[in-house]
N, C-alpha and C positions, 0 to 999 in steps of 0.2 A: 660515452657513459654506458656501462654494461650492467650496473646494478641500480637499485632504487630502494627506498624505505617502504616497508609494507607491514601491516598488522596481520600476522598469520595466527588464525585460531588453531593452536596446536592440538587442543583437546577441549571438551566442554568446560567453559568457565575460565580459560586461560589464553590470553593473547601473548604472542611474542612479537615485539616490534623490532624488526631486523632488516638487514640488507638481503635482498633477493634478486634474482636475475630480472632484467628489464623484459617486459612481455615481448614476444615475437610479433612482428607485423607482417602478415602475409600480403600478397598482391592486392587483395580486396579489402584489407583492413585499414582501420584508422587508430592511431595511438593518441589517447587523450591525456593531457596533463590535468590531473584532478585538482580542483580547488576546494570543493565542499562535497561531503557525502553524509546523508542523514542516516540515523539509526532507525530501522524499521522493526515492526513487530516480528517479522520473519527472522530478522537478524537476532532478535532476542531468543526466539525458539532455537535457532542454530547454536547460539551461545550457550543455552541451557542443555543442549544435547537432545532436544525433542524433535528436531527436524534436520534432514540431510546429514546425519551424523556419519554416514558412510563416506562422505566427501572430505572429511577432515584428514590432514590439515588443509585449511582453505583460507584464502583472503576473502572475507565477506564484503558486503557493501554494494548496494545497487541503486541507491537514490542519489545520483551524483551529477555534478556539472563541472565543466572545465573548458579547456581550450585545446584545439588541435595542435599536437606536437609533431606529428609525422603522418604520412599516408602511404599506402602501398602503391606499387607501380601501375595498377589498373584503376586507381581512383582519380577521377578528374573533376569531381564536383565539390570538393572540400578544400579549403585554404588553410594553411598553417597559421595559427594564431587566432582563428575564428572561435567565438564563444559557442559552445554546443552542450546539448544533452544527448541521451541515447536511450532507445528502446532496449530493454535487457533480454527480451525473449527471442531466442535464435532457433528458428525452425529450418527445415530443409528448403522451404520456399516454393515447393512444387506439388506437395501432396494435397489430398482433399481438405485437410484441416488448415493448412497454411493458406490455401486459396480462400478460405472462409474466415480469415483473421482469428483462428483458434489455435495459435501456435502451441499452446500448452498441451494439446492433444496429439501433436506431431510425435511420431515414434523416435525422431532424432532430436527432439527439443533439448536445448540447453538454456540456462539462465545465468547471466553475469552476476557473480557474487553469491550464487546459491549452488549451482552445479559446476561452475568454473570460477576461477579467481576474479575478484571484483575490485571495488574502488576504495577500500580502506588502504590506499597505497598512493604513491606519487603519480603513478601512471596506470592506465588500464587500456587494453586493446579490445576493440569490438569490430564486427563487420561494418564496413563503411555505409552500407545501405540502411543501417539502423541508426545512424547518427543524424541528429536533427539540429540544424542551425538555430541559434537563439538570438533574440534582440540584444544588441550591444548595450542597450540602456538597462537591461535587467540585471540585478545583482545575483551573484552566485548563490547566496542564501535563498533567494526566491526560486531560482532555477532548480535547485536540489529538491524542491517540493513537487516538481512536475510528475515524477513517477507515482508517488502516493495519491496525488489528485487524479491521475489517470486511472488508478484503481477504482476510485469511487465514481468516476465518469462511466467506466464499464459496468460497474454494479448497477448504476441507475438505468443504463440501457437494458441490462439483463432483467431487471425488475419490471421494466416497462411502466414506470410510474407516470401518471398523467395528471393534469391540472385538477386540484381539489381532492385528490386521493389522500386518505389518511395513512400515515406511516409511523410505525413505532421503531425506534432504534434502541437496541439493547447494548448499553455500554457507550460512554462518552469519553473514551480515551482518545488518542491521536486520530485514529481512523474513524471512530465514531463521530468526533467533532467535524471531520471533513464530510462524513455522510450527512450530518445535519445541514451543513452549508450547501451541499449538492442538492438535497431535497428542496431547499428553499428556491434554488435556481430553476428547478424543473416544475415548481408550482404546487408541491405537496402541501396539504393542509387538512387537519392539524398535524404538526410534527411533535410526536410524544417521545420523550427519552426516559429510559430507566438507567439510573447511575447511582451507585452507592456513595461514592466520594462527594462530599459537600463541595470541595474545591472544584472538581471537574463538573459537578452539576451547575455551579454558578457559571462556569465557562460555556457550558451547553446553552444556558439561557442567553448569554452574550452572543453566541454563534447563531442564534435564531430559533431555538426550540420554543414551541408554544407552551408545552407542559413538560415539567421535569419531575420525575418520581424518584425519590430516594429510598422509599420503603417497598421492596419487591412484593411484599404481601398485598400491597394496595394496587398493584399494577392492573390486575384484571378489572376491578371495579372502576378504576380511573379511566382505563382505555374505553370501556363500554360507555361511561358517562360522556366522553368526548366524541364518540362515534355513533351516537343515536342508538346505543344498545347493541350494535351489530358486532363490534370488534374491528380491528384495523384491516385496511385493504392490503397492506404490506407490512411485514415485520422484518427488519434487518438485524441479524445477529452479528455483532462486530467484536465479540470477545473471544469466542472459541471454547465455550464450556457446554458439555452435553446438557446440563440442567437448564441452561438458557435456551438451547435449541428446543428442549421440551416445552419451555414456557412460550417460546415463539409460536408453536402450533396452537397453544391455548389462547393466544391473543388475536389470531387472525379471524376474520369474519368468514362465513360460508362463501366460497368462491374466491377467497383471498389466497395469498401465497407468502411463503417464507423465503427471504433472500439470504442464503447461506454464504457468509463471508469470513467469519472468524475461524481460524485454523484450530482444530482439535488435535488430540493425539491420534496416531495412525490406527489405533484399535478402538477408538471411542465410537459408540453407537447410541442411537436414540430409538426407542420403540415408537412406532407410528401405527395408529389404528387404521388399518387399510379400508375397512368398510366406511368408517367416518370420513376418510379422505375422499373416497369415491362419491358418497352421497352428498357431501358438501362441495365437491369439485374443487378441492384445495390442491395446492402444488408447492413444490420447493424448487428453487433455482440457485445454482451455485455460481460464484464469481470470485476470482482470487487475484487477478493481476491485470493492469492496463497494458494494452499492446496496440501496435499499429496506429490507427487514426485516433484512438483514445489518448495517446501521448500528445499528438498535435492539438487536439481539442483542449487538453489540460493546460498546455503551454499558452494557448490563446486566452483561456479564462484567467489564468494567473497574471498574464501580461496586462490584462485589462482590469485588474483589481477586483475580480469577482469573488475572491476569497479573503477572509480576514486571517492574516498569517503571523501576527506579532507573537502569539504564543508558540508558534512553530519555529521561530528564528532566534529566540532569546538565548538559548543554551548552546554554547559552542566550546568544544575541547580540541586541543591540538592532537595530532596523530600520536605523539609520544604518550599522551594521557588517556588513550582509548580504554584501557582497563578500568581506570577510575570512572570514565563516562558510563560504561556498562554497569559497574558495581553499584553506582549511585542512582541508577534510574528509578528504582522503586521508592526512593526517598524524595524524589522530585516530581510529584504528580502534576504540579503546575507547569512543568516544562513539557508541553505536548510533543515536542520533537527536540532531539539533541542532534546537532550536526558536528561532524568531525572536520576540522579545518586542516587541509593538507598543505 
């Protein structure tokens, strides 16, 4: 077999599902037969032309699970047919940043489905050292959630949340919902969510939020009420809007910090009062993708049922209907995740 079906994003807003050459498998690579691949918020940004537009045409897709179809001549630790997932972050492996598990800062960094062809296709090739064997008992729909869960695992690490700390999460979409569940696992309390959609607000409550605010104008007073008048220890922005980042700084307590997670436009900025930041000893910490051990920890948490995933696995579209899947996303707020069945 020399070709495969793939969804090529030819230009913003338009997929072409067509035959393309089968990915090359180098000596240190593994070829994965893709079974499921989730649609990520980053994929939506790419689809809309807001992110990685210079990489088009591209086969997106990075939240995937499948089985080993072939391995390179130098690969001895993977077996054909094994159920697997993969870390999507490819660094040089030897620089300062790679040694510190900060692959995104590596000068040679690539990401599967973002800067190189990904898994909205029948097959995807990745470096074998990034492939992670998965439990045979785990379903592919569950395994395709490992990458987004790894993102919130890393965000929790970066935020340094500890037991009993108050956390505000701005936005209860797919990743916001996972942030809620992650904050429960690390012992945050109270967990306060700001979400405009009544449907997603209800899902936030079901996910474990202690307080859900649907009127943004009431956020400040409500957060102070639930935090002894101080403000939150941590505010996680999970939407990617400058106005919400501005609000995040208004909701943290003196000595608190903003966890920057939601992707904004490349030129978006927020004015920060430097003197106020210094005097209050506030801070901001960025986090965007799970990598390395984050992936293994996410797999362990999912495999042991630590996340409620029903709302993330209900919506599934075949590869041939990927255009419909993307076009209908906004009309399906109750589907926290849409997966493409390959």
